[in-house]
mmJSON file of the N, C-alpha and C atoms, coordinates in Angstrom:
{"data_MODEL":{"atom_site":{
"group_PDB":["ATOM","ATOM","ATOM","ATOM","ATOM","ATOM","ATOM","ATOM","ATOM","ATOM","ATOM","ATOM","ATOM","ATOM","ATOM","ATOM","ATOM","ATOM","ATOM","ATOM","ATOM","ATOM","ATOM","ATOM","ATOM","ATOM","ATOM","ATOM","ATOM","ATOM","ATOM","ATOM","ATOM","ATOM","ATOM","ATOM","ATOM","ATOM","ATOM","ATOM","ATOM","ATOM","ATOM","ATOM","ATOM","ATOM","ATOM","ATOM","ATOM","ATOM","ATOM","ATOM","ATOM","ATOM","ATOM","ATOM","ATOM","ATOM","ATOM","ATOM","ATOM","ATOM","ATOM","ATOM","ATOM","ATOM","ATOM","ATOM","ATOM","ATOM","ATOM","ATOM","ATOM","ATOM","ATOM","ATOM","ATOM","ATOM","ATOM","ATOM","ATOM","ATOM","ATOM","ATOM","ATOM","ATOM","ATOM","ATOM","ATOM","ATOM","ATOM","ATOM","ATOM","ATOM","ATOM","ATOM","ATOM","ATOM","ATOM","ATOM","ATOM","ATOM","ATOM","ATOM","ATOM","ATOM","ATOM","ATOM","ATOM","ATOM","ATOM","ATOM","ATOM","ATOM","ATOM","ATOM","ATOM","ATOM","ATOM","ATOM","ATOM","ATOM","ATOM","ATOM","ATOM","ATOM","ATOM","ATOM","ATOM","ATOM","ATOM","ATOM","ATOM","ATOM","ATOM","ATOM","ATOM","ATOM","ATOM","ATOM","ATOM","ATOM","ATOM","ATOM","ATOM","ATOM","ATOM","ATOM","ATOM","ATOM","ATOM","ATOM","ATOM","ATOM","ATOM","ATOM","ATOM","ATOM","ATOM","ATOM","ATOM","ATOM","ATOM","ATOM","ATOM","ATOM","ATOM","ATOM","ATOM","ATOM","ATOM","ATOM","ATOM","ATOM","ATOM","ATOM","ATOM","ATOM","ATOM","ATOM","ATOM","ATOM","ATOM","ATOM","ATOM","ATOM","ATOM","ATOM","ATOM","ATOM","ATOM","ATOM","ATOM","ATOM","ATOM","ATOM","ATOM","ATOM","ATOM","ATOM","ATOM","ATOM","ATOM","ATOM","ATOM","ATOM","ATOM","ATOM","ATOM","ATOM","ATOM","ATOM","ATOM","ATOM","ATOM","ATOM","ATOM","ATOM","ATOM","ATOM","ATOM","ATOM","ATOM","ATOM","ATOM","ATOM","ATOM","ATOM","ATOM","ATOM","ATOM","ATOM","ATOM","ATOM","ATOM","ATOM","ATOM","ATOM","ATOM","ATOM"],
"id":[1,2,3,4,5,6,7,8,9,10,11,12,13,14,15,16,17,18,19,20,21,22,23,24,25,26,27,28,29,30,31,32,33,34,35,36,37,38,39,40,41,42,43,44,45,46,47,48,49,50,51,52,53,54,55,56,57,58,59,60,61,62,63,64,65,66,67,68,69,70,71,72,73,74,75,76,77,78,79,80,81,82,83,84,85,86,87,88,89,90,91,92,93,94,95,96,97,98,99,100,101,102,103,104,105,106,107,108,109,110,111,112,113,114,115,116,117,118,119,120,121,122,123,124,125,126,127,128,129,130,131,132,133,134,135,136,137,138,139,140,141,142,143,144,145,146,147,148,149,150,151,152,153,154,155,156,157,158,159,160,161,162,163,164,165,166,167,168,169,170,171,172,173,174,175,176,177,178,179,180,181,182,183,184,185,186,187,188,189,190,191,192,193,194,195,196,197,198,199,200,201,202,203,204,205,206,207,208,209,210,211,212,213,214,215,216,217,218,219,220,221,222,223,224,225,226,227,228,229,230,231,232,233,234,235,236,237,238,239,240],
"type_symbol":["N","C","C","N","C","C","N","C","C","N","C","C","N","C","C","N","C","C","N","C","C","N","C","C","N","C","C","N","C","C","N","C","C","N","C","C","N","C","C","N","C","C","N","C","C","N","C","C","N","C","C","N","C","C","N","C","C","N","C","C","N","C","C","N","C","C","N","C","C","N","C","C","N","C","C","N","C","C","N","C","C","N","C","C","N","C","C","N","C","C","N","C","C","N","C","C","N","C","C","N","C","C","N","C","C","N","C","C","N","C","C","N","C","C","N","C","C","N","C","C","N","C","C","N","C","C","N","C","C","N","C","C","N","C","C","N","C","C","N","C","C","N","C","C","N","C","C","N","C","C","N","C","C","N","C","C","N","C","C","N","C","C","N","C","C","N","C","C","N","C","C","N","C","C","N","C","C","N","C","C","N","C","C","N","C","C","N","C","C","N","C","C","N","C","C","N","C","C","N","C","C","N","C","C","N","C","C","N","C","C","N","C","C","N","C","C","N","C","C","N","C","C","N","C","C","N","C","C","N","C","C","N","C","C","N","C","C","N","C","C"],
"label_atom_id":["N","CA","C","N","CA","C","N","CA","C","N","CA","C","N","CA","C","N","CA","C","N","CA","C","N","CA","C","N","CA","C","N","CA","C","N","CA","C","N","CA","C","N","CA","C","N","CA","C","N","CA","C","N","CA","C","N","CA","C","N","CA","C","N","CA","C","N","CA","C","N","CA","C","N","CA","C","N","CA","C","N","CA","C","N","CA","C","N","CA","C","N","CA","C","N","CA","C","N","CA","C","N","CA","C","N","CA","C","N","CA","C","N","CA","C","N","CA","C","N","CA","C","N","CA","C","N","CA","C","N","CA","C","N","CA","C","N","CA","C","N","CA","C","N","CA","C","N","CA","C","N","CA","C","N","CA","C","N","CA","C","N","CA","C","N","CA","C","N","CA","C","N","CA","C","N","CA","C","N","CA","C","N","CA","C","N","CA","C","N","CA","C","N","CA","C","N","CA","C","N","CA","C","N","CA","C","N","CA","C","N","CA","C","N","CA","C","N","CA","C","N","CA","C","N","CA","C","N","CA","C","N","CA","C","N","CA","C","N","CA","C","N","CA","C","N","CA","C","N","CA","C","N","CA","C","N","CA","C","N","CA","C","N","CA","C","N","CA","C","N","CA","C","N","CA","C","N","CA","C"],
"label_alt_id":[null,null,null,null,null,null,null,null,null,null,null,null,null,null,null,null,null,null,null,null,null,null,null,null,null,null,null,null,null,null,null,null,null,null,null,null,null,null,null,null,null,null,null,null,null,null,null,null,null,null,null,null,null,null,null,null,null,null,null,null,null,null,null,null,null,null,null,null,null,null,null,null,null,null,null,null,null,null,null,null,null,null,null,null,null,null,null,null,null,null,null,null,null,null,null,null,null,null,null,null,null,null,null,null,null,null,null,null,null,null,null,null,null,null,null,null,null,null,null,null,null,null,null,null,null,null,null,null,null,null,null,null,null,null,null,null,null,null,null,null,null,null,null,null,null,null,null,null,null,null,null,null,null,null,null,null,null,null,null,null,null,null,null,null,null,null,null,null,null,null,null,null,null,null,null,null,null,null,null,null,null,null,null,null,null,null,null,null,null,null,null,null,null,null,null,null,null,null,null,null,null,null,null,null,null,null,null,null,null,null,null,null,null,null,null,null,null,null,null,null,null,null,null,null,null,null,null,null,null,null,null,null,null,null,null,null,null,null,null,null],
"label_comp_id":["UNK","UNK","UNK","UNK","UNK","UNK","UNK","UNK","UNK","UNK","UNK","UNK","UNK","UNK","UNK","UNK","UNK","UNK","UNK","UNK","UNK","UNK","UNK","UNK","UNK","UNK","UNK","UNK","UNK","UNK","UNK","UNK","UNK","UNK","UNK","UNK","UNK","UNK","UNK","UNK","UNK","UNK","UNK","UNK","UNK","UNK","UNK","UNK","UNK","UNK","UNK","UNK","UNK","UNK","UNK","UNK","UNK","UNK","UNK","UNK","UNK","UNK","UNK","UNK","UNK","UNK","UNK","UNK","UNK","UNK","UNK","UNK","UNK","UNK","UNK","UNK","UNK","UNK","UNK","UNK","UNK","UNK","UNK","UNK","UNK","UNK","UNK","UNK","UNK","UNK","UNK","UNK","UNK","UNK","UNK","UNK","UNK","UNK","UNK","UNK","UNK","UNK","UNK","UNK","UNK","UNK","UNK","UNK","UNK","UNK","UNK","UNK","UNK","UNK","UNK","UNK","UNK","UNK","UNK","UNK","UNK","UNK","UNK","UNK","UNK","UNK","UNK","UNK","UNK","UNK","UNK","UNK","UNK","UNK","UNK","UNK","UNK","UNK","UNK","UNK","UNK","UNK","UNK","UNK","UNK","UNK","UNK","UNK","UNK","UNK","UNK","UNK","UNK","UNK","UNK","UNK","UNK","UNK","UNK","UNK","UNK","UNK","UNK","UNK","UNK","UNK","UNK","UNK","UNK","UNK","UNK","UNK","UNK","UNK","UNK","UNK","UNK","UNK","UNK","UNK","UNK","UNK","UNK","UNK","UNK","UNK","UNK","UNK","UNK","UNK","UNK","UNK","UNK","UNK","UNK","UNK","UNK","UNK","UNK","UNK","UNK","UNK","UNK","UNK","UNK","UNK","UNK","UNK","UNK","UNK","UNK","UNK","UNK","UNK","UNK","UNK","UNK","UNK","UNK","UNK","UNK","UNK","UNK","UNK","UNK","UNK","UNK","UNK","UNK","UNK","UNK","UNK","UNK","UNK","UNK","UNK","UNK","UNK","UNK","UNK"],
"label_asym_id":["A","A","A","A","A","A","A","A","A","A","A","A","A","A","A","A","A","A","A","A","A","A","A","A","A","A","A","A","A","A","A","A","A","A","A","A","A","A","A","A","A","A","A","A","A","A","A","A","A","A","A","A","A","A","A","A","A","A","A","A","A","A","A","A","A","A","A","A","A","A","A","A","A","A","A","A","A","A","A","A","A","A","A","A","A","A","A","A","A","A","A","A","A","A","A","A","A","A","A","A","A","A","A","A","A","A","A","A","A","A","A","A","A","A","A","A","A","A","A","A","A","A","A","A","A","A","A","A","A","A","A","A","A","A","A","A","A","A","A","A","A","A","A","A","A","A","A","A","A","A","A","A","A","A","A","A","A","A","A","A","A","A","A","A","A","A","A","A","A","A","A","A","A","A","A","A","A","A","A","A","A","A","A","A","A","A","A","A","A","A","A","A","A","A","A","A","A","A","A","A","A","A","A","A","A","A","A","A","A","A","A","A","A","A","A","A","A","A","A","A","A","A","A","A","A","A","A","A","A","A","A","A","A","A","A","A","A","A","A","A"],
"label_entity_id":["1","1","1","1","1","1","1","1","1","1","1","1","1","1","1","1","1","1","1","1","1","1","1","1","1","1","1","1","1","1","1","1","1","1","1","1","1","1","1","1","1","1","1","1","1","1","1","1","1","1","1","1","1","1","1","1","1","1","1","1","1","1","1","1","1","1","1","1","1","1","1","1","1","1","1","1","1","1","1","1","1","1","1","1","1","1","1","1","1","1","1","1","1","1","1","1","1","1","1","1","1","1","1","1","1","1","1","1","1","1","1","1","1","1","1","1","1","1","1","1","1","1","1","1","1","1","1","1","1","1","1","1","1","1","1","1","1","1","1","1","1","1","1","1","1","1","1","1","1","1","1","1","1","1","1","1","1","1","1","1","1","1","1","1","1","1","1","1","1","1","1","1","1","1","1","1","1","1","1","1","1","1","1","1","1","1","1","1","1","1","1","1","1","1","1","1","1","1","1","1","1","1","1","1","1","1","1","1","1","1","1","1","1","1","1","1","1","1","1","1","1","1","1","1","1","1","1","1","1","1","1","1","1","1","1","1","1","1","1","1"],
"label_seq_id":[1,1,1,2,2,2,3,3,3,4,4,4,5,5,5,6,6,6,7,7,7,8,8,8,9,9,9,10,10,10,11,11,11,12,12,12,13,13,13,14,14,14,15,15,15,16,16,16,17,17,17,18,18,18,19,19,19,20,20,20,21,21,21,22,22,22,23,23,23,24,24,24,25,25,25,26,26,26,27,27,27,28,28,28,29,29,29,30,30,30,31,31,31,32,32,32,33,33,33,34,34,34,35,35,35,36,36,36,37,37,37,38,38,38,39,39,39,40,40,40,41,41,41,42,42,42,43,43,43,44,44,44,45,45,45,46,46,46,47,47,47,48,48,48,49,49,49,50,50,50,51,51,51,52,52,52,53,53,53,54,54,54,55,55,55,56,56,56,57,57,57,58,58,58,59,59,59,60,60,60,61,61,61,62,62,62,63,63,63,64,64,64,65,65,65,66,66,66,67,67,67,68,68,68,69,69,69,70,70,70,71,71,71,72,72,72,73,73,73,74,74,74,75,75,75,76,76,76,77,77,77,78,78,78,79,79,79,80,80,80],
"pdbx_PDB_ins_code":[null,null,null,null,null,null,null,null,null,null,null,null,null,null,null,null,null,null,null,null,null,null,null,null,null,null,null,null,null,null,null,null,null,null,null,null,null,null,null,null,null,null,null,null,null,null,null,null,null,null,null,null,null,null,null,null,null,null,null,null,null,null,null,null,null,null,null,null,null,null,null,null,null,null,null,null,null,null,null,null,null,null,null,null,null,null,null,null,null,null,null,null,null,null,null,null,null,null,null,null,null,null,null,null,null,null,null,null,null,null,null,null,null,null,null,null,null,null,null,null,null,null,null,null,null,null,null,null,null,null,null,null,null,null,null,null,null,null,null,null,null,null,null,null,null,null,null,null,null,null,null,null,null,null,null,null,null,null,null,null,null,null,null,null,null,null,null,null,null,null,null,null,null,null,null,null,null,null,null,null,null,null,null,null,null,null,null,null,null,null,null,null,null,null,null,null,null,null,null,null,null,null,null,null,null,null,null,null,null,null,null,null,null,null,null,null,null,null,null,null,null,null,null,null,null,null,null,null,null,null,null,null,null,null,null,null,null,null,null,null],
"Cartn_x":[65.285,65.324,66.467,67.601,68.753,68.401,67.707,67.353,66.202,65.147,63.957,64.134,64.82,64.943,66.186,67.299,68.541,68.819,68.072,68.245,69.477,70.065,71.256,70.867,71.669,71.445,71.896,71.466,71.909,73.44,74.162,75.622,76.178,75.544,76.026,75.677,74.604,74.183,75.185,76.084,77.099,78.081,78.072,78.944,78.382,77.144,76.495,76.849,77.393,77.74,76.848,76.094,75.213,75.78,75.905,76.397,75.342,74.988,73.992,74.707,74.428,75.034,74.992,75.524,75.617,76.598,76.137,76.956,78.276,78.245,79.482,80.495,80.043,80.951,81.457,80.593,80.999,82.044,81.816,82.76,84.089,84.054,85.295,86.098,85.41,86.105,86.736,86.011,86.544,87.773,87.728,88.886,90.082,89.822,90.891,91.498,90.638,91.12,91.904,91.45,92.16,93.555,93.682,95.012,95.953,95.421,96.235,96.638,95.707,96.006,97.098,96.986,97.976,99.345,99.366,100.628,101.286,100.486,101.009,101.2,101.142,101.264,100.159,98.993,97.822,96.874,96.08,95.166,94.022,93.57,92.42,91.131,90.121,88.802,88.1,87.636,86.882,85.589,84.713,83.394,83.101,82.37,81.947,80.752,79.991,78.74,78.445,78.064,77.676,76.271,75.381,73.994,73.698,73.288,72.947,71.444,70.931,69.514,69.434,69.462,69.509,68.544,67.775,66.883,66.595,66.185,65.854,64.559,63.458,62.129,61.858,62.146,61.799,63.003,64.202,65.364,66.559,67.567,68.828,69.573,70.179,70.94,72.007,72.152,73.023,74.449,74.968,76.37,76.629,75.571,75.743,75.612,75.378,75.221,76.383,77.396,78.508,79.483,80.21,81.241,82.298,82.641,83.637,83.202,81.94,81.457,81.448,81.058,81.039,82.453,83.442,84.834,85.292,84.827,85.174,84.568,83.329,82.708,83.491,83.939,84.701,85.988,86.617,87.835,87.566,86.332,85.992,85.548,85.359,84.943,86.131,85.904,86.936,87.196,88.471,88.744,88.419,87.739,87.414,87.739],
"Cartn_y":[89.651,91.106,91.587,90.876,91.287,91.247,90.195,90.055,90.987,90.977,91.747,93.255,93.685,95.118,95.754,95.022,95.582,95.152,94.182,93.744,92.898,92.335,91.509,90.091,89.486,88.092,87.202,85.934,85.025,84.937,85.043,85.001,86.258,87.395,88.649,88.771,88.135,88.308,87.722,86.862,86.323,87.405,88.548,89.657,90.424,90.167,90.861,90.143,90.885,90.327,90.999,90.207,90.732,90.349,91.336,91.096,91.573,90.725,91.068,91.264,92.372,92.637,94.119,94.485,95.893,96.569,97.559,98.187,98.722,99.339,99.903,98.8,97.697,96.594,95.919,95.738,95.117,95.976,97.277,98.19,98.213,98.319,98.342,97.045,95.905,94.63,94.558,94.984,94.951,95.853,97.043,97.948,97.337,96.69,96.03,94.895,94.082,92.989,93.538,94.653,95.265,95.727,96.29,96.727,95.527,94.416,93.197,92.7,92.737,92.297,93.154,94.454,95.373,95.132,94.855,94.571,93.308,92.387,91.159,91.307,92.54,92.839,92.189,92.058,91.556,92.724,92.66,93.781,93.813,95.005,95.098,94.748,94.377,94.139,95.485,95.809,97.044,96.72,97.693,97.494,98.601,98.254,99.244,100.043,99.439,100.045,99.527,100.415,100.01,100.534,99.642,100.011,99.664,100.646,100.409,100.447,99.451,99.39,99.288,100.432,100.439,101.491,101.09,102.041,101.586,102.527,102.271,103.023,102.321,102.921,103.846,105.14,106.11,106.744,106.334,107.009,106.065,106.513,105.783,105.993,104.963,105.137,106.228,107.054,108.235,107.889,106.759,106.43,106.061,105.867,105.598,106.875,107.988,109.25,110.212,109.778,110.667,110.783,111.866,112.069,110.966,110.568,109.514,108.214,107.835,106.602,106.718,107.862,108.066,107.98,108.468,108.369,106.908,106.135,104.705,104.006,104.346,103.762,104.123,105.353,105.805,104.992,104.639,103.816,102.438,101.97,100.644,100.643,101.821,101.892,101.76,101.042,100.893,102.261,102.692,104.01,104.048,105.075,105.294,106.719],
"Cartn_z":[74.51,74.449,73.563,73.599,72.792,71.314,70.892,69.478,69.125,69.923,69.561,69.741,70.771,71.046,70.448,70.434,69.906,68.475,67.985,66.619,66.366,67.397,67.218,66.837,66.019,65.637,66.792,66.793,67.867,67.971,66.843,66.896,67.578,67.319,67.906,69.383,69.811,71.198,72.18,71.717,72.622,73.056,72.372,72.76,73.953,74.311,75.413,76.708,77.656,78.959,79.999,80.713,81.746,83.103,83.971,85.318,86.3,87.226,88.227,89.562,90.208,91.509,91.81,92.939,93.299,92.355,91.617,90.576,91.117,92.273,92.821,93.105,93.671,93.976,92.706,91.718,90.457,89.756,89.701,89.04,89.784,91.09,91.873,91.685,91.655,91.46,90.069,89.055,87.69,87.583,88.179,88.134,88.857,89.982,90.736,89.911,89.307,88.451,87.257,86.693,85.565,85.974,87.162,87.627,87.748,88.23,88.333,86.941,86.009,84.638,84.017,84.162,83.599,84.233,85.531,86.217,85.671,85.144,84.54,83.03,82.542,81.107,80.28,80.874,80.172,79.93,78.865,78.603,79.614,79.968,80.868,80.133,80.884,80.313,80.203,79.0,78.796,78.059,78.031,77.449,76.445,75.388,74.406,74.905,75.784,76.241,77.639,78.534,79.888,80.128,80.47,80.75,82.2,82.952,84.348,84.549,85.187,85.519,87.035,87.675,89.138,89.667,90.628,91.263,92.679,93.485,94.88,95.144,95.183,95.307,94.118,94.28,93.241,92.56,92.932,92.36,92.266,91.542,91.449,92.766,93.331,94.572,94.402,95.399,95.303,94.923,95.418,95.162,93.704,92.915,91.489,90.652,91.301,90.585,90.811,91.538,91.848,90.677,90.668,89.651,89.734,90.96,91.161,90.483,90.662,90.049,88.531,88.019,86.568,85.987,86.718,86.263,86.244,87.211,87.229,86.016,85.694,84.509,83.257,83.197,82.03,81.866,82.98,82.923,82.326,82.45,81.948,80.484,79.918,78.523,77.584,76.493,75.467,74.86,74.792,74.215,72.726,72.317,70.904,70.551],
"occupancy":[1.0,1.0,1.0,1.0,1.0,1.0,1.0,1.0,1.0,1.0,1.0,1.0,1.0,1.0,1.0,1.0,1.0,1.0,1.0,1.0,1.0,1.0,1.0,1.0,1.0,1.0,1.0,1.0,1.0,1.0,1.0,1.0,1.0,1.0,1.0,1.0,1.0,1.0,1.0,1.0,1.0,1.0,1.0,1.0,1.0,1.0,1.0,1.0,1.0,1.0,1.0,1.0,1.0,1.0,1.0,1.0,1.0,1.0,1.0,1.0,1.0,1.0,1.0,1.0,1.0,1.0,1.0,1.0,1.0,1.0,1.0,1.0,1.0,1.0,1.0,1.0,1.0,1.0,1.0,1.0,1.0,1.0,1.0,1.0,1.0,1.0,1.0,1.0,1.0,1.0,1.0,1.0,1.0,1.0,1.0,1.0,1.0,1.0,1.0,1.0,1.0,1.0,1.0,1.0,1.0,1.0,1.0,1.0,1.0,1.0,1.0,1.0,1.0,1.0,1.0,1.0,1.0,1.0,1.0,1.0,1.0,1.0,1.0,1.0,1.0,1.0,1.0,1.0,1.0,1.0,1.0,1.0,1.0,1.0,1.0,1.0,1.0,1.0,1.0,1.0,1.0,1.0,1.0,1.0,1.0,1.0,1.0,1.0,1.0,1.0,1.0,1.0,1.0,1.0,1.0,1.0,1.0,1.0,1.0,1.0,1.0,1.0,1.0,1.0,1.0,1.0,1.0,1.0,1.0,1.0,1.0,1.0,1.0,1.0,1.0,1.0,1.0,1.0,1.0,1.0,1.0,1.0,1.0,1.0,1.0,1.0,1.0,1.0,1.0,1.0,1.0,1.0,1.0,1.0,1.0,1.0,1.0,1.0,1.0,1.0,1.0,1.0,1.0,1.0,1.0,1.0,1.0,1.0,1.0,1.0,1.0,1.0,1.0,1.0,1.0,1.0,1.0,1.0,1.0,1.0,1.0,1.0,1.0,1.0,1.0,1.0,1.0,1.0,1.0,1.0,1.0,1.0,1.0,1.0,1.0,1.0,1.0,1.0,1.0,1.0],
"B_iso_or_equiv":[0.0,0.0,0.0,0.0,0.0,0.0,0.0,0.0,0.0,0.0,0.0,0.0,0.0,0.0,0.0,0.0,0.0,0.0,0.0,0.0,0.0,0.0,0.0,0.0,0.0,0.0,0.0,0.0,0.0,0.0,0.0,0.0,0.0,0.0,0.0,0.0,0.0,0.0,0.0,0.0,0.0,0.0,0.0,0.0,0.0,0.0,0.0,0.0,0.0,0.0,0.0,0.0,0.0,0.0,0.0,0.0,0.0,0.0,0.0,0.0,0.0,0.0,0.0,0.0,0.0,0.0,0.0,0.0,0.0,0.0,0.0,0.0,0.0,0.0,0.0,0.0,0.0,0.0,0.0,0.0,0.0,0.0,0.0,0.0,0.0,0.0,0.0,0.0,0.0,0.0,0.0,0.0,0.0,0.0,0.0,0.0,0.0,0.0,0.0,0.0,0.0,0.0,0.0,0.0,0.0,0.0,0.0,0.0,0.0,0.0,0.0,0.0,0.0,0.0,0.0,0.0,0.0,0.0,0.0,0.0,0.0,0.0,0.0,0.0,0.0,0.0,0.0,0.0,0.0,0.0,0.0,0.0,0.0,0.0,0.0,0.0,0.0,0.0,0.0,0.0,0.0,0.0,0.0,0.0,0.0,0.0,0.0,0.0,0.0,0.0,0.0,0.0,0.0,0.0,0.0,0.0,0.0,0.0,0.0,0.0,0.0,0.0,0.0,0.0,0.0,0.0,0.0,0.0,0.0,0.0,0.0,0.0,0.0,0.0,0.0,0.0,0.0,0.0,0.0,0.0,0.0,0.0,0.0,0.0,0.0,0.0,0.0,0.0,0.0,0.0,0.0,0.0,0.0,0.0,0.0,0.0,0.0,0.0,0.0,0.0,0.0,0.0,0.0,0.0,0.0,0.0,0.0,0.0,0.0,0.0,0.0,0.0,0.0,0.0,0.0,0.0,0.0,0.0,0.0,0.0,0.0,0.0,0.0,0.0,0.0,0.0,0.0,0.0,0.0,0.0,0.0,0.0,0.0,0.0,0.0,0.0,0.0,0.0,0.0,0.0],
"pdbx_formal_charge":[null,null,null,null,null,null,null,null,null,null,null,null,null,null,null,null,null,null,null,null,null,null,null,null,null,null,null,null,null,null,null,null,null,null,null,null,null,null,null,null,null,null,null,null,null,null,null,null,null,null,null,null,null,null,null,null,null,null,null,null,null,null,null,null,null,null,null,null,null,null,null,null,null,null,null,null,null,null,null,null,null,null,null,null,null,null,null,null,null,null,null,null,null,null,null,null,null,null,null,null,null,null,null,null,null,null,null,null,null,null,null,null,null,null,null,null,null,null,null,null,null,null,null,null,null,null,null,null,null,null,null,null,null,null,null,null,null,null,null,null,null,null,null,null,null,null,null,null,null,null,null,null,null,null,null,null,null,null,null,null,null,null,null,null,null,null,null,null,null,null,null,null,null,null,null,null,null,null,null,null,null,null,null,null,null,null,null,null,null,null,null,null,null,null,null,null,null,null,null,null,null,null,null,null,null,null,null,null,null,null,null,null,null,null,null,null,null,null,null,null,null,null,null,null,null,null,null,null,null,null,null,null,null,null,null,null,null,null,null,null],
"auth_seq_id":[1,1,1,2,2,2,3,3,3,4,4,4,5,5,5,6,6,6,7,7,7,8,8,8,9,9,9,10,10,10,11,11,11,12,12,12,13,13,13,14,14,14,15,15,15,16,16,16,17,17,17,18,18,18,19,19,19,20,20,20,21,21,21,22,22,22,23,23,23,24,24,24,25,25,25,26,26,26,27,27,27,28,28,28,29,29,29,30,30,30,31,31,31,32,32,32,33,33,33,34,34,34,35,35,35,36,36,36,37,37,37,38,38,38,39,39,39,40,40,40,41,41,41,42,42,42,43,43,43,44,44,44,45,45,45,46,46,46,47,47,47,48,48,48,49,49,49,50,50,50,51,51,51,52,52,52,53,53,53,54,54,54,55,55,55,56,56,56,57,57,57,58,58,58,59,59,59,60,60,60,61,61,61,62,62,62,63,63,63,64,64,64,65,65,65,66,66,66,67,67,67,68,68,68,69,69,69,70,70,70,71,71,71,72,72,72,73,73,73,74,74,74,75,75,75,76,76,76,77,77,77,78,78,78,79,79,79,80,80,80],
"auth_comp_id":["UNK","UNK","UNK","UNK","UNK","UNK","UNK","UNK","UNK","UNK","UNK","UNK","UNK","UNK","UNK","UNK","UNK","UNK","UNK","UNK","UNK","UNK","UNK","UNK","UNK","UNK","UNK","UNK","UNK","UNK","UNK","UNK","UNK","UNK","UNK","UNK","UNK","UNK","UNK","UNK","UNK","UNK","UNK","UNK","UNK","UNK","UNK","UNK","UNK","UNK","UNK","UNK","UNK","UNK","UNK","UNK","UNK","UNK","UNK","UNK","UNK","UNK","UNK","UNK","UNK","UNK","UNK","UNK","UNK","UNK","UNK","UNK","UNK","UNK","UNK","UNK","UNK","UNK","UNK","UNK","UNK","UNK","UNK","UNK","UNK","UNK","UNK","UNK","UNK","UNK","UNK","UNK","UNK","UNK","UNK","UNK","UNK","UNK","UNK","UNK","UNK","UNK","UNK","UNK","UNK","UNK","UNK","UNK","UNK","UNK","UNK","UNK","UNK","UNK","UNK","UNK","UNK","UNK","UNK","UNK","UNK","UNK","UNK","UNK","UNK","UNK","UNK","UNK","UNK","UNK","UNK","UNK","UNK","UNK","UNK","UNK","UNK","UNK","UNK","UNK","UNK","UNK","UNK","UNK","UNK","UNK","UNK","UNK","UNK","UNK","UNK","UNK","UNK","UNK","UNK","UNK","UNK","UNK","UNK","UNK","UNK","UNK","UNK","UNK","UNK","UNK","UNK","UNK","UNK","UNK","UNK","UNK","UNK","UNK","UNK","UNK","UNK","UNK","UNK","UNK","UNK","UNK","UNK","UNK","UNK","UNK","UNK","UNK","UNK","UNK","UNK","UNK","UNK","UNK","UNK","UNK","UNK","UNK","UNK","UNK","UNK","UNK","UNK","UNK","UNK","UNK","UNK","UNK","UNK","UNK","UNK","UNK","UNK","UNK","UNK","UNK","UNK","UNK","UNK","UNK","UNK","UNK","UNK","UNK","UNK","UNK","UNK","UNK","UNK","UNK","UNK","UNK","UNK","UNK","UNK","UNK","UNK","UNK","UNK","UNK"],
"auth_asym_id":["A","A","A","A","A","A","A","A","A","A","A","A","A","A","A","A","A","A","A","A","A","A","A","A","A","A","A","A","A","A","A","A","A","A","A","A","A","A","A","A","A","A","A","A","A","A","A","A","A","A","A","A","A","A","A","A","A","A","A","A","A","A","A","A","A","A","A","A","A","A","A","A","A","A","A","A","A","A","A","A","A","A","A","A","A","A","A","A","A","A","A","A","A","A","A","A","A","A","A","A","A","A","A","A","A","A","A","A","A","A","A","A","A","A","A","A","A","A","A","A","A","A","A","A","A","A","A","A","A","A","A","A","A","A","A","A","A","A","A","A","A","A","A","A","A","A","A","A","A","A","A","A","A","A","A","A","A","A","A","A","A","A","A","A","A","A","A","A","A","A","A","A","A","A","A","A","A","A","A","A","A","A","A","A","A","A","A","A","A","A","A","A","A","A","A","A","A","A","A","A","A","A","A","A","A","A","A","A","A","A","A","A","A","A","A","A","A","A","A","A","A","A","A","A","A","A","A","A","A","A","A","A","A","A","A","A","A","A","A","A"],
"auth_atom_id":["N","CA","C","N","CA","C","N","CA","C","N","CA","C","N","CA","C","N","CA","C","N","CA","C","N","CA","C","N","CA","C","N","CA","C","N","CA","C","N","CA","C","N","CA","C","N","CA","C","N","CA","C","N","CA","C","N","CA","C","N","CA","C","N","CA","C","N","CA","C","N","CA","C","N","CA","C","N","CA","C","N","CA","C","N","CA","C","N","CA","C","N","CA","C","N","CA","C","N","CA","C","N","CA","C","N","CA","C","N","CA","C","N","CA","C","N","CA","C","N","CA","C","N","CA","C","N","CA","C","N","CA","C","N","CA","C","N","CA","C","N","CA","C","N","CA","C","N","CA","C","N","CA","C","N","CA","C","N","CA","C","N","CA","C","N","CA","C","N","CA","C","N","CA","C","N","CA","C","N","CA","C","N","CA","C","N","CA","C","N","CA","C","N","CA","C","N","CA","C","N","CA","C","N","CA","C","N","CA","C","N","CA","C","N","CA","C","N","CA","C","N","CA","C","N","CA","C","N","CA","C","N","CA","C","N","CA","C","N","CA","C","N","CA","C","N","CA","C","N","CA","C","N","CA","C","N","CA","C","N","CA","C","N","CA","C","N","CA","C","N","CA","C","N","CA","C","N","CA","C"],
"pdbx_PDB_model_num":[1,1,1,1,1,1,1,1,1,1,1,1,1,1,1,1,1,1,1,1,1,1,1,1,1,1,1,1,1,1,1,1,1,1,1,1,1,1,1,1,1,1,1,1,1,1,1,1,1,1,1,1,1,1,1,1,1,1,1,1,1,1,1,1,1,1,1,1,1,1,1,1,1,1,1,1,1,1,1,1,1,1,1,1,1,1,1,1,1,1,1,1,1,1,1,1,1,1,1,1,1,1,1,1,1,1,1,1,1,1,1,1,1,1,1,1,1,1,1,1,1,1,1,1,1,1,1,1,1,1,1,1,1,1,1,1,1,1,1,1,1,1,1,1,1,1,1,1,1,1,1,1,1,1,1,1,1,1,1,1,1,1,1,1,1,1,1,1,1,1,1,1,1,1,1,1,1,1,1,1,1,1,1,1,1,1,1,1,1,1,1,1,1,1,1,1,1,1,1,1,1,1,1,1,1,1,1,1,1,1,1,1,1,1,1,1,1,1,1,1,1,1,1,1,1,1,1,1,1,1,1,1,1,1,1,1,1,1,1,1]
}}}
């Protein structure tokens, strides 16, 4: 899908990181790990693009639509 849909070459597709799990837990863990990294004077892990594929029957789970969750996602984006 990375090559056919996004047009990335096999060398570029290694830049794609896929994480499977509950989005809220994954985001909270990454933010926690980033705080630890910063405390050790290490750079935090950030992302150029975050794509969420989450649904529950007919809708996105409510906890992924809150302003708080969106702010957490913003913290994980590489500043541009």
